[in-house]
C-alpha positions as CSV (number, residue, x, y, z in Angstrom):
1,M,-4.7,11.3,29.5
2,P,-7.7,10.0,27.6
3,R,-10.2,7.7,29.2
4,M,-9.5,4.1,28.0
5,V,-12.1,1.5,27.2
6,Q,-11.9,-2.2,26.3
7,C,-13.4,-1.7,22.8
8,V,-15.8,-4.6,21.9
9,K,-15.7,-3.6,18.2
10,I,-11.9,-3.6,17.7
11,G,-11.1,-6.0,20.6
12,R,-8.4,-4.1,22.5
13,E,-8.0,-1.2,24.9
14,L,-8.2,2.1,23.2
15,P,-9.1,5.7,24.0
16,G,-12.8,6.1,24.5
17,L,-15.2,8.9,23.6
18,E,-15.2,12.1,25.6
19,K,-18.9,11.8,26.4
20,P,-21.8,9.7,25.4
21,P,-22.7,10.3,21.7
22,F,-26.4,10.9,22.5
23,P,-28.7,10.4,25.5
24,G,-30.2,7.1,26.5
25,D,-29.2,3.5,27.1
26,L,-27.5,3.0,23.7
27,G,-25.5,6.2,24.0
28,Q,-24.3,5.1,27.4
29,R,-23.5,1.6,26.3
30,I,-21.4,3.0,23.4
31,Y,-19.6,5.4,25.7
32,D,-18.8,2.5,28.1
33,N,-17.7,-0.1,25.5
34,I,-16.7,1.5,22.2
35,S,-13.5,3.4,21.4
36,A,-13.3,6.7,19.6
37,E,-11.6,4.9,16.7
38,A,-14.4,2.4,16.4
39,Y,-17.1,5.1,16.7
40,A,-15.5,6.9,13.8
41,L,-16.1,3.8,11.7
42,W,-19.9,4.2,12.2
43,Q,-20.2,7.5,10.2
44,P,-19.2,6.2,6.8
45,H,-21.3,3.1,7.4
46,M,-24.3,5.2,8.3
47,T,-23.8,7.3,5.2
48,I,-23.8,4.2,3.1
49,L,-27.1,3.1,4.7
50,I,-28.7,6.5,4.2
51,N,-27.6,6.7,0.5
52,H,-28.3,3.1,-0.4
53,Y,-31.8,3.1,1.0
54,G,-32.6,6.7,0.3
55,L,-33.3,7.4,4.0
56,N,-34.3,10.8,5.4
57,P,-32.4,11.4,8.7
58,A,-35.1,13.9,9.8
59,D,-37.7,11.1,9.7
60,P,-38.4,9.5,13.1
61,D,-38.6,6.0,11.5
62,T,-35.2,6.5,9.9
63,R,-33.7,7.5,13.2
64,R,-35.1,4.4,14.8
65,I,-33.7,2.2,12.0
66,L,-30.3,3.9,12.2
67,R,-30.2,3.3,16.0
68,E,-31.0,-0.4,15.4
69,Q,-28.3,-0.6,12.7
70,M,-25.9,1.2,15.0
71,E,-26.5,-1.3,17.8
72,E,-26.0,-4.2,15.4
73,F,-22.8,-2.5,14.0
74,F,-21.2,-2.2,17.4
75,F,-22.7,-5.1,19.5
76,G,-24.2,-7.6,17.0
77,E,-23.1,-11.2,16.5
78,D,-20.6,-10.3,13.8
79,A,-19.7,-6.9,15.1
80,R,-16.1,-7.5,16.0
81,L,-13.6,-6.6,13.4
82,P,-11.3,-9.5,12.2
83,E,-8.2,-10.0,14.2
84,G,-5.3,-8.1,12.8
85,W,-7.6,-5.5,11.2
86,I,-5.7,-2.4,10.1
87,P,-7.5,0.9,9.3
88,P,-7.4,1.5,5.5
89,D,-5.4,4.8,6.0
90,A,-2.8,3.2,8.3
91,A,0.7,2.6,6.9
92,P,1.7,-1.0,6.6
93,D,4.2,-2.1,9.3
94,K,5.4,-5.4,7.8
95,G,5.2,-7.5,4.8
96,A,5.7,-6.7,1.2
97,P,5.3,-3.1,0.0
98,R,1.9,-2.2,-1.4
99,K,1.6,-2.1,-5.2
100,K,1.5,1.3,-6.7
């Protein structure tokens, strides 16, 4: 049975990560408070940041910026997803059918 966490990003109890995503305080904080589903949302967001700003992930300054952005993404003032949020690839469970 997977380890459950009260996810601060999605706002409900969900399966957590198997291990901290990286060493240090932020990695442990993510492990303790972020679900695997919410963590998966970070990757495309990080890709957007890298592409939009032309960042080089090998650069130490870029890694610092991305960690700051990651902390804001998961724990910032507006980090929580709207209530009732449904992942884009999830099938609708009620309401009118989606337009084709």
